[in-house]
N, C-alpha and C positions, 0 to 999 in steps of 0.2 A: 504494500500500500504506500502511496506517495505521501510525503509529509508537506502538503501544500495547504494553504488557508483557503477558506471558501469565501469568495468575493461577494457573492450575492447576499450573504447573511449580514454583511457589515452596513452600517449607515453611511450616508454620503460624507459626513464629517469624519468618520473613522477611515473611510477610503482616502480622503484627502490627506489625513495624517499619515496613513500607511504609505501613500505615494511619495510624500516628502521623505519619509524614512528610507524607503527603497532606493530613491534617487541618490540620497546622501551615501547610503551604503555602497551602491554601485560606483559612485564617484571615488569613494575611498578605496574600494577594491581595485579599480582601474589604476589609480596612482600607485598603490602598493605593488601591483603586478608589473608595472613598467620599471620599477626599481629592482625588485627581486621577484622571482616567480611565486605565485600563490600556490599553496598546497593543493587546492582543488580548483582549477580554472573553470570547471563547469558551474561553479557558484555564480560566476559573472553572468553566464547564460541564464541561469535560474532567476537572477535579479532582473534581467532584461525582460524575461517572460512575465514575471510578476507585475512589472510596471505596465506592460502591454495589457495584461488581464484587468488591472485596475482602471486604466484609461478606457478600455472597451466598456467596462461596466458603467463608468461615469458617463460616457457618451450615450449608452443605451438608456440610462435614466434621464438624461437631458432630452432625448428625442421622445421619450414616453410622456413627458410633461407638456 
């Protein structure tokens, strides 16, 4: 089973907070990876996908209103 969070269950405010957190974490990981290799470079891909999931859900909610 994957250890991913469920986007649809979060409120819009929680999604925006999570988006900021994911973007900051991705930025930090990219900088660290450019200096020295990260132990698990797949985490960078995971953060990108989480950001895309959050943005997709926010857009879906925007269009629904």
